[in-house]
Wavefront OBJ file of the C-alpha trace (Angstrom):
o trace
v -0.247 -0.132 -0.242
v 1.366 3.302 -0.922
v 1.506 5.649 1.409
v -0.999 8.717 1.584
v 0.108 12.078 0.140
v -0.902 14.813 3.262
v -2.021 17.084 0.518
v -5.023 14.028 -0.619
v -6.418 14.755 3.208
v -8.686 16.943 4.523
v -7.268 19.872 6.472
v -8.107 18.547 9.458
v -6.212 15.665 9.011
v -3.537 16.667 6.930
v -2.872 19.676 9.916
v -2.174 17.889 13.059
v 0.208 15.184 10.922
v 2.081 18.042 8.881
v 3.369 19.755 12.088
v 7.119 19.594 12.888
v 8.312 17.032 14.890
v 9.917 18.635 18.061
v 11.412 16.332 20.981
v 10.223 15.596 24.045
v 11.587 17.312 27.170
v 15.123 14.765 28.323
v 13.721 16.057 32.009
v 10.627 15.279 31.222
v 10.699 12.150 29.831
v 13.299 10.342 32.698
v 10.487 11.699 35.133
v 7.569 9.481 32.921
v 10.960 6.978 33.279
v 10.750 6.994 37.292
v 7.091 6.677 37.528
v 7.012 4.045 35.743
v 9.512 2.208 37.610
v 7.669 3.459 40.773
v 3.940 2.299 39.214
v 5.995 -1.633 38.759
v 7.525 -2.176 42.763
v 4.339 -0.354 43.540
v 2.446 -3.387 41.623
v 4.748 -5.519 43.341
v 4.598 -4.639 47.002
v 0.707 -4.574 47.237
v 0.721 -8.260 46.982
v 2.722 -8.188 50.277
v 0.821 -6.048 52.050
v -2.362 -7.849 51.431
v -1.214 -11.026 53.223
v -0.184 -9.019 56.301
v -2.426 -9.117 59.124
v -3.294 -5.115 60.400
v -5.551 -6.161 63.418
v -2.439 -6.025 65.750
v -1.170 -3.595 64.150
v 0.558 -0.360 65.314
v -3.013 2.072 63.876
v -5.235 -1.255 64.481
v -5.975 -1.941 61.337
v -9.807 -1.759 60.096
v -11.777 -0.024 57.297
v -9.717 3.632 57.351
v -6.610 1.775 57.192
v -7.512 -0.536 54.716
v -8.491 2.643 52.884
v -5.301 4.311 53.457
v -2.978 1.253 52.566
v -2.915 1.342 48.719
v -1.306 5.139 48.702
v 0.718 3.554 51.989
v 2.517 1.330 48.797
v 2.125 3.609 46.479
v 4.114 6.313 48.587
v 6.707 3.397 49.415
v 6.655 2.365 46.081
v 8.156 6.263 44.865
v 10.768 6.446 47.845
v 12.379 3.257 47.028
v 12.442 3.782 43.210
v 14.012 7.792 44.234
v 16.443 5.834 46.029
v 17.557 3.308 43.314
v 14.826 1.845 42.383
v 15.129 -1.455 40.729
v 17.062 0.019 38.190
v 14.223 -0.316 35.451
v 14.216 3.710 35.131
v 17.256 3.542 32.916
v 16.558 0.944 30.095
v 13.137 2.378 29.753
v 14.178 6.031 29.629
v 16.800 4.920 27.088
v 13.958 3.526 24.849
v 11.607 6.367 24.952
v 15.132 8.478 23.482
v 15.500 5.840 20.930
v 11.959 5.610 20.238
v 11.713 9.612 20.070
v 14.580 9.465 17.739
v 13.492 6.956 15.610
v 10.025 8.672 15.232
v 12.296 12.821 14.646
v 14.023 10.456 11.576
v 10.584 9.176 10.349
v 9.383 12.780 10.209
v 12.076 14.841 8.620
v 11.936 11.996 5.992
v 8.713 12.391 4.915
l 1 2 3 4 5 6 7 8 9 10 11 12 13 14 15 16 17 18 19 20 21 22 23 24 25 26 27 28 29 30 31 32 33 34 35 36 37 38 39 40 41 42 43 44 45 46 47 48 49 50 51 52 53 54 55 56 57 58 59 60 61 62 63 64 65 66 67 68 69 70 71 72 73 74 75 76 77 78 79 80 81 82 83 84 85 86 87 88 89 90 91 92 93 94 95 96 97 98 99 100 101 102 103 104 105 106 107 108 109 110
């Protein structure tokens, strides 16, 4: 199938496709990679906290503790990620940069 020239598209469809490819801010990409790592760590931690008997804990368990527990787990995950984490952020960041570079090259070629 041959590519469709932008000139043959209606202006409402062609305008978003014709705009220049602008690289994403590297700091924003790094933050997204770190947020992804924190989310992944949170997913690893969640089952661990589901097995803990909180009825005899410092806060005594109850529905309020159950309500706040997911937020506590996510904040713990953010702290773990901020202090080195599992090492996921760096390869995710590099993959995002490669994808952006490929997108920029594809945009420059059209």
